[in-house]
C-alpha positions in Angstrom: -19.8 -4.7 179.1 -18.5 -2.6 176.1 -21.1 0.1 176.7 -20.1 0.5 180.3 -16.4 0.8 179.2 -17.2 3.4 176.6 -19.2 5.4 179.1 -16.3 5.3 181.6 -13.9 6.5 178.9 -16.3 9.3 177.9 -16.7 10.3 181.6 -13.0 10.4 182.1 -12.5 12.6 178.9 -15.3 14.9 180.0 -13.7 15.3 183.5 -10.3 16.0 181.8 -11.8 18.7 179.6 -13.6 20.3 182.6 -10.3 20.4 184.5 -8.5 22.0 181.6 -11.3 24.6 181.2 -11.2 25.4 184.9 -7.4 25.7 184.9 -7.3 27.9 181.9 -10.1 30.1 183.3 -8.1 30.6 186.5 -4.9 31.3 184.6 -6.8 33.9 182.4 -7.9 35.6 185.6 -4.3 36.0 186.8 -4.0 33.0 189.2 -0.9 31.5 187.4 1.0 34.8 187.7 -0.2 35.4 191.3 1.3 31.9 192.2 4.6 32.9 190.7 4.6 36.3 192.3 3.8 35.0 195.8 6.4 32.3 195.6 9.0 34.8 194.5 8.0 37.1 197.4 8.3 34.4 200.1 12.1 34.4 199.8 12.2 30.6 200.3 10.6 30.8 203.7 8.0 28.1 204.1 4.6 28.9 205.8 1.0 27.9 205.4 0.3 30.4 202.7 3.3 29.1 200.7 2.0 25.6 201.1 -1.5 26.6 199.8 0.0 28.6 197.0 2.1 25.6 195.9 -1.0 23.4 196.0 -2.9 25.9 193.8 0.1 26.0 191.4 0.1 22.2 191.2 -3.7 22.2 190.6 -3.6 24.6 187.7 -0.7 22.7 186.1 -2.1 19.2 186.8 -2.4 17.2 183.6 0.1 19.3 181.7 -2.1 22.2 180.8 0.0 23.9 178.1 -2.0 27.2 178.3 -1.1 27.6 181.9 2.5 26.5 181.3 2.9 29.1 178.6 1.4 31.9 180.8 3.9 31.0 183.5 6.9 30.7 181.1 6.1 34.0 179.4 5.8 35.8 182.8 9.1 34.4 184.0 10.9 35.2 180.7 9.4 38.8 180.5 10.1 39.7 184.1 13.4 37.8 184.3 12.3 37.0 187.9 15.4 35.3 189.4 13.8 35.6 192.9 11.3 32.9 191.9 14.0 30.3 191.3 15.9 31.4 194.4 12.8 31.0 196.5 12.0 27.6 195.0 15.6 26.5 195.7 15.3 27.8 199.3 12.0 25.9 199.8 13.4 22.7 198.4 16.4 23.0 200.7 14.1 23.1 203.7 12.2 19.9 202.7 
């Protein structure tokens, strides 16, 4: 029915908004920067903590959260953290 369809759309939108709020709250508390710093520090060496950190980074970016993207971009631009990209390259080469 039309009502059921509208409710499903409303529920999906509510879930999306809750996710965006959770992601932004985590980023505001430093999680986005922590993800970048840990990945930089791992020097491209995979381990369980790197796996969990990548999963956390994916979670806070899921859905294209522009607030989180901007926090991460600003951090990388301000710190000029080349190690982050070297580490990611190293991790990708080990996949």
